C-alpha positions as CSV (number, residue, x, y, z in Angstrom):
1,X,23.0,89.1,-0.9
2,X,25.0,92.3,-0.6
3,X,23.7,92.7,3.0
4,X,24.7,89.1,3.8
5,X,28.2,89.6,2.3
6,X,28.5,92.8,4.3
7,X,27.5,91.1,7.6
8,X,29.9,88.2,7.0
9,X,32.9,90.4,6.2
10,X,32.3,93.3,8.5
11,X,30.6,91.6,11.5
12,X,30.7,87.8,11.7
13,X,34.3,87.5,10.6
14,X,35.3,90.5,12.6
15,X,36.2,88.2,15.5
16,X,37.6,85.2,13.6
17,X,38.3,83.2,16.7
18,X,34.6,83.3,17.6
19,X,33.6,82.1,14.1
20,X,36.0,79.2,14.3
21,X,34.7,78.1,17.7
22,X,31.1,78.1,16.4
23,X,32.1,76.2,13.3
24,X,34.1,73.6,15.3
25,X,31.2,73.1,17.9
26,X,28.7,72.6,15.0
27,X,31.0,70.0,13.5
28,X,31.5,68.2,16.8
29,X,27.7,68.0,17.2
30,X,27.3,66.7,13.6
31,X,29.9,64.1,14.0
32,X,28.6,62.9,17.4
33,X,25.1,62.4,16.1
34,X,26.3,60.8,12.9
35,X,28.5,58.2,14.7
36,X,25.8,57.4,17.4
37,X,23.0,57.0,14.9
38,X,25.2,54.9,12.6
39,X,26.1,52.6,15.4
40,X,22.4,52.2,16.5
41,X,21.2,51.5,13.0
42,X,23.8,48.8,12.3
43,X,23.0,47.2,15.7
44,X,19.3,47.3,15.0
45,X,19.8,45.6,11.6
46,X,22.0,43.1,13.3
47,X,19.3,42.3,15.8
48,X,16.8,41.8,13.0
49,X,19.1,39.3,11.3
50,X,19.7,37.5,14.5
51,X,16.0,37.2,15.3
52,X,15.6,35.0,12.2
53,X,17.8,32.5,13.8
54,X,17.3,33.0,17.6
55,X,14.1,31.1,17.9
56,X,12.6,29.0,20.7
57,X,14.1,25.5,20.6
58,X,17.2,26.6,18.7
59,X,20.7,26.3,20.3
60,X,23.6,28.3,19.0
61,X,27.2,27.1,19.5
62,X,29.9,29.1,21.0
63,X,33.4,27.9,21.9
64,X,34.0,28.4,25.6
65,X,36.9,30.9,26.3
66,X,38.2,28.4,28.8
67,X,38.8,25.8,26.1
68,X,42.6,25.6,25.6
69,X,42.9,22.5,23.3
70,X,45.5,22.5,20.5
71,X,43.5,22.9,17.3
72,X,46.4,21.5,15.2
73,X,46.1,18.1,17.0
74,X,42.5,17.7,16.0
75,X,42.3,15.2,13.1
76,X,39.7,14.4,10.5
77,X,38.6,11.2,12.2
78,X,37.6,13.0,15.3
79,X,35.5,15.6,13.5
80,X,33.9,12.9,11.3
81,X,32.7,11.1,14.4
82,X,31.2,14.3,15.8
83,X,29.4,15.1,12.5
84,X,28.1,11.5,12.2
85,X,26.5,12.0,15.6
86,X,25.3,15.5,14.6
87,X,23.7,14.1,11.4
88,X,22.0,11.2,13.2
89,X,20.6,13.1,16.1
90,X,19.9,16.7,15.0
91,X,18.6,19.0,12.4
92,X,21.1,21.8,12.2
93,X,22.1,25.0,10.3
94,X,25.7,25.1,9.2
95,X,27.7,28.2,8.1
96,X,31.3,29.2,7.9
97,X,33.5,31.4,5.8
98,X,37.0,32.8,5.5
99,X,38.5,30.2,3.2
100,X,40.3,32.4,0.7
101,X,41.1,31.8,-3.0
102,X,42.9,33.8,-5.7
103,X,40.4,34.5,-8.5
104,X,41.0,37.1,-11.3
105,X,38.4,39.9,-10.9
106,X,38.0,43.5,-11.9
107,X,39.0,44.9,-8.5
108,X,41.8,42.5,-7.7
109,X,40.2,41.5,-4.5
110,X,40.9,38.3,-2.6
111,X,37.8,36.1,-2.7
112,X,36.4,34.3,0.4
113,X,34.3,31.2,0.1
114,X,31.2,31.0,2.3
115,X,29.9,27.5,3.0
116,X,26.3,26.8,4.1
117,X,23.9,24.0,4.2
118,X,20.2,24.2,3.1
119,X,18.9,24.7,6.7
120,X,21.1,27.8,7.2
121,X,20.3,29.2,3.7
122,X,16.5,28.9,4.4
123,X,16.9,30.5,7.8
124,X,18.8,33.6,6.5
125,X,16.8,34.0,3.2
126,X,19.5,35.8,1.2
127,X,18.3,38.0,-1.6
128,X,19.4,37.5,-5.2
129,X,19.4,40.4,-7.8
130,X,20.0,38.2,-10.9
131,X,19.6,34.5,-11.7
132,X,18.2,32.1,-9.1
133,X,19.0,30.9,-5.6
134,X,21.2,28.1,-4.4
135,X,20.5,24.5,-5.4
136,X,21.7,21.9,-2.8
137,X,20.8,18.8,-4.9
138,X,23.9,18.5,-7.1
139,X,26.6,16.0,-8.1
140,X,30.1,17.2,-7.1
141,X,31.8,15.9,-10.2
142,X,29.4,17.8,-12.4
143,X,30.1,21.2,-10.9
144,X,28.9,23.1,-7.8
145,X,26.1,25.7,-8.3
146,X,27.1,28.9,-6.5
147,X,26.0,32.5,-5.8
148,X,28.5,35.3,-6.3
149,X,28.6,38.9,-4.9
150,X,27.9,42.0,-7.0
151,X,31.6,42.8,-7.3
152,X,32.2,39.6,-9.3
153,X,29.2,39.6,-11.6
154,X,30.9,41.6,-14.4
155,X,33.8,39.2,-14.6
156,X,31.6,36.1,-14.0
157,X,28.0,36.6,-15.2
158,X,25.2,34.1,-14.5
159,X,25.9,30.7,-16.2
160,X,29.7,31.2,-16.1
161,X,31.9,28.3,-15.2
162,X,34.7,29.0,-12.8
163,X,37.6,26.6,-12.2
164,X,39.3,26.9,-8.9
165,X,41.4,24.9,-6.4
166,X,38.9,24.2,-3.7
167,X,40.8,24.6,-0.3
168,X,38.5,22.4,1.8
169,X,38.2,19.6,-0.8
170,X,41.9,20.0,-1.6
171,X,41.3,19.5,-5.3
172,X,40.3,21.4,-8.4
173,X,36.5,21.8,-9.0
174,X,34.1,23.7,-11.3
175,X,31.8,26.3,-9.9
176,X,28.6,27.2,-11.9
177,X,27.3,30.7,-11.3
178,X,23.6,30.4,-10.7
179,X,22.9,33.9,-9.4
180,X,24.2,37.2,-8.1
181,X,23.6,38.3,-4.5
182,X,21.8,41.6,-3.9
183,X,24.1,44.6,-3.5
184,X,25.6,45.0,-0.1
185,X,24.1,41.7,1.2
186,X,25.7,41.2,4.6
187,X,26.2,38.9,7.6
188,X,26.3,40.2,11.2
189,X,28.5,38.6,13.9
190,X,26.0,36.9,16.1
191,X,27.6,38.2,19.3
192,X,28.5,41.6,17.9
193,X,25.4,42.7,15.9
194,X,26.9,46.1,14.9
195,X,29.8,44.3,13.2
196,X,29.1,43.4,9.6
197,X,30.8,41.5,6.7
198,X,29.6,42.3,3.3
199,X,29.3,39.7,0.5
200,X,30.0,41.9,-2.5
201,X,33.1,39.8,-3.2
202,X,32.1,36.4,-1.7
203,X,31.1,33.1,-3.3
204,X,28.4,31.1,-1.6
205,X,29.1,27.4,-1.8
206,X,26.1,25.1,-1.0
207,X,27.1,22.0,1.0
208,X,25.3,18.7,1.1
209,X,26.0,15.3,2.8
210,X,28.3,14.1,-0.1
211,X,30.2,17.4,0.0
212,X,30.8,17.1,3.8
213,X,32.1,13.6,3.6
214,X,35.0,14.8,1.4
215,X,36.1,18.0,3.2
216,X,39.1,18.4,5.5
217,X,39.0,18.9,9.3
218,X,39.4,22.7,9.0
219,X,35.9,23.2,7.5
220,X,34.2,20.8,9.9
221,X,35.9,22.4,12.9
222,X,35.2,26.0,11.8
223,X,31.6,25.2,11.0
224,X,31.2,23.6,14.4
225,X,32.1,26.9,16.1
226,X,28.8,28.5,14.9
227,X,26.6,25.5,14.2
228,X,22.9,26.0,15.2
229,X,20.9,23.0,16.5
230,X,17.3,23.4,15.4
231,X,14.2,22.6,17.4
232,X,15.9,20.4,20.0
233,X,16.1,20.1,23.8
234,X,18.7,21.1,26.4
235,X,19.2,17.4,27.3
236,X,20.1,16.4,23.8
237,X,22.4,19.4,23.5
238,X,24.2,18.5,26.7
239,X,24.8,15.0,25.2
240,X,26.3,16.6,22.1
241,X,28.6,18.8,24.2
242,X,29.9,15.7,25.9
243,X,30.6,14.0,22.5
244,X,32.6,17.1,21.4
245,X,34.6,17.1,24.6
246,X,35.3,13.4,24.3
247,X,36.3,13.3,20.6
248,X,37.9,16.8,20.1
249,X,38.8,17.9,23.6
250,X,36.9,21.2,23.1
251,X,34.7,22.8,25.7
252,X,31.6,24.0,23.8
253,X,28.6,25.9,25.0
254,X,25.2,26.1,23.3
255,X,23.0,29.0,24.1
256,X,19.2,28.9,24.1
257,X,16.9,31.8,23.0
258,X,16.4,32.9,26.6
259,X,20.2,32.9,27.3
260,X,20.9,34.8,24.1
261,X,18.2,37.4,24.9
262,X,19.8,37.8,28.3
263,X,23.2,38.3,26.8
264,X,21.9,40.9,24.3
265,X,20.1,42.7,27.0
266,X,23.1,42.8,29.2
267,X,25.8,43.7,26.7
268,X,23.9,45.5,23.9
269,X,20.5,46.9,24.7
270,X,21.8,48.5,27.9
271,X,24.9,49.7,26.0
272,X,22.6,51.3,23.3
273,X,20.7,53.1,26.0
274,X,24.0,54.3,27.5
275,X,25.4,55.5,24.2
276,X,22.1,57.3,23.5
277,X,22.2,59.0,26.9
278,X,25.9,60.0,26.5
279,X,25.3,61.3,23.0
280,X,22.3,63.4,24.1
281,X,24.3,64.8,27.0
282,X,27.2,65.7,24.8
283,X,24.8,67.3,22.3
284,X,23.2,69.4,25.0
285,X,26.6,70.5,26.2
286,X,27.8,71.3,22.7
287,X,24.6,73.2,21.9
288,X,24.8,75.2,25.1
289,X,28.4,76.1,24.4
290,X,27.5,77.1,20.8
291,X,24.7,79.3,22.0
292,X,26.8,80.9,24.7
293,X,29.5,81.6,22.2
294,X,27.0,83.0,19.7
295,X,25.5,85.3,22.4
296,X,29.1,86.4,23.3
297,X,29.7,87.2,19.6
298,X,26.5,89.2,19.5
299,X,27.4,91.3,22.6
300,X,30.8,92.0,21.1
301,X,29.3,93.1,17.8
302,X,26.1,94.7,19.1
303,X,27.3,98.1,18.0
304,X,27.5,97.0,14.4
305,X,24.0,95.5,14.5
306,X,22.5,98.5,16.2
307,X,24.0,100.9,13.6
308,X,22.5,98.8,10.8
309,X,19.1,98.8,12.5
310,X,19.3,102.6,12.9
311,X,19.9,103.0,9.1
312,X,16.9,100.9,8.1
313,X,17.7,97.2,8.5
314,X,14.5,95.4,9.7
315,X,14.4,92.6,12.2
316,X,12.9,90.3,9.5
317,X,15.9,90.9,7.2
318,X,18.3,90.4,10.1
319,X,16.6,87.1,10.8
320,X,17.2,86.1,7.1
321,X,20.9,87.1,7.5
322,X,21.2,84.9,10.6
323,X,19.5,81.9,9.0
324,X,21.7,82.2,5.9
325,X,24.8,82.5,8.1
326,X,24.0,79.4,10.2
327,X,22.7,77.6,7.1
328,X,26.1,78.1,5.4
329,X,28.0,76.9,8.6
330,X,25.7,73.7,8.6
331,X,26.2,73.2,4.9
332,X,30.0,73.3,5.1
333,X,30.0,71.0,8.1
334,X,27.8,68.5,6.2
335,X,30.1,68.7,3.2
336,X,33.1,67.9,5.4
337,X,31.2,65.0,7.0
338,X,30.2,63.8,3.6
339,X,33.9,63.9,2.4
340,X,35.1,62.1,5.5
341,X,32.5,59.3,5.1
342,X,33.1,59.0,1.3
343,X,36.9,58.9,1.8
344,X,36.5,56.2,4.4
345,X,34.3,54.1,2.1
346,X,36.7,54.6,-0.8
347,X,39.6,53.7,1.4
348,X,38.2,50.2,1.9
349,X,38.4,49.7,-1.9
350,X,41.9,51.1,-2.1
351,X,43.1,48.8,0.7
352,X,41.3,45.8,-0.9
353,X,39.3,45.1,2.2
354,X,36.7,42.8,0.6
355,X,34.6,42.3,3.7
356,X,33.7,46.0,4.1
357,X,33.8,47.2,0.5
358,X,30.3,48.4,-0.3
359,X,28.3,50.0,-3.2
360,X,26.1,53.1,-3.2
361,X,25.7,56.6,-4.6
362,X,29.1,58.3,-4.2
363,X,30.1,55.0,-2.5
364,X,27.8,55.7,0.5
365,X,25.3,53.1,1.7
366,X,21.7,53.7,2.6
367,X,22.7,53.8,6.2
368,X,25.2,56.6,5.6
369,X,22.6,58.7,3.7
370,X,20.0,58.2,6.5
371,X,22.6,59.4,9.0
372,X,23.6,62.4,6.9
373,X,19.9,63.4,6.5
374,X,19.4,63.1,10.2
375,X,22.4,65.4,10.8
376,X,20.9,67.9,8.3
377,X,17.6,67.9,10.1
378,X,19.3,68.3,13.4
379,X,21.3,71.3,12.1
380,X,18.0,72.9,10.9
381,X,16.4,72.5,14.3
382,X,19.4,73.8,16.2
383,X,20.0,76.7,13.8
384,X,16.4,77.8,14.2
385,X,16.5,77.7,18.0
386,X,19.8,79.6,18.0
387,X,18.6,82.3,15.6
388,X,15.4,82.9,17.5
389,X,17.2,83.1,20.9
390,X,19.8,85.5,19.4
391,X,17.2,87.8,17.9
392,X,15.3,87.7,21.1
393,X,18.4,88.9,22.9
394,X,19.1,91.6,20.3
395,X,15.6,93.0,20.6
396,X,15.9,93.2,24.4
397,X,18.9,95.6,24.1
398,X,17.7,99.2,23.6
399,X,19.0,100.8,20.4
400,X,20.4,103.7,22.4
401,X,22.5,101.4,24.6
402,X,23.6,99.5,21.5
403,X,24.8,102.7,19.8
404,X,26.7,103.7,23.0
C-alpha cells in the first residue's frame, strides 16, 4: 500500500491535468454505456409487453393526426351509439387511465384510476403480490373490487373499503381492495415502448357492461383511443371506422399486426441499431483517447518509473499498482454514477411524480442495477486492456533511456 500511495502522490498526481482528463474520459464512457443499455433494456421489455397484445387478427386503435374534431362537442349520446355497435359486433380489450382523485396516503401522491375490461386484463396478465386478482362480476351498488399499487397498501391493506368521488361515474362509490399489484408493475406506451408508467400509486378499476352504461363521455372517448379489436377482420374494422367518423366526427385508424411490426421495425428496431452503433463508436473514440492520454502520462513520467525499477520495483508489482490505480478510478466513477441514478430516482418521489416513482434497493430498480453491473464489467475489461498496453510500452523503453 505504501508503494501505491507513493506512486499516486509522486507520479500519477504529478500532472494533475492528465489525471483529470483520464477520470473524465472514464466517466464519459461509463455514462454512455449506462444510458444506451438502459434505453435498450426498457425498449426490449416494452416489446415483450406489446407482443402479448399485438397478435394476428387483433387491430389496435390510434387517432389519426389529421383528425381535428372539437372533443368538447362530442356528447354522451354519440359515444353510446359507438359503444353499442362495438359491443354488438366485436370482442375488444378496453383500457384507459389518467382520471385523478385525491386520496389520503403515506406519500401524499395524487392517485390515478386505471380502467380496464376483462379482455384487456387477461391479455396483460398483471401480477399480484398480495390478495387476489380483479373480479369483473360485481354489483356497482355493493362496491367495486379493485387492485392497488404497492405505494398504497400500507394505508389501504387488502379488504379495506375506500370511499371516493368517482370522476367518470360522477358520484360517490365504495372501492373494495382485493389485492396489491407487484412492485413496479408497469405499462408501456404502445407506440413508444421505452416509455413506461409505473402502477405503484394506481388503482385498477374493473369495468363491466353495467359500469359502462353509467359512465360519462370522457371515459368512453379516452378508452376508444386505445381500444383493441380482438380476432376480427379488416372489413369489419373499416365499418367501425366509418361509424366513429359518422357519430363522433373523428378520423380513426386501426393497425394490424403486420402494420404494427412494420412501424416498430421502421422507428424502433432500426433506431436501436443506430443507437448501438453510435454508442460503440463513441466508446471506441473515448477508449482510444483514454489510452493515448495514459501513454502520454507514462512518457512524461517515464523517469520516475525507471528510477523505481532500478531500485528494485518488479514489473509484477508495477502491474498491481496500475490495476489498483485504474480500479480506484473506475470505482469512484461508479460511485458518482450510482449517486446520480439514486438522486434521479429519489427526485421523482420528492416531486410527487406518481407515474415514475419506483421501489428498489437504494431506490434503484433491477434495470438500474443490471446497467451498473454492466458498466463495472466494462471498466474491468478496459482497465485490463489499458494496463497491459501501458506495461508493454514501458518494457519496450530501455532502462538507460528512461534514466536519461
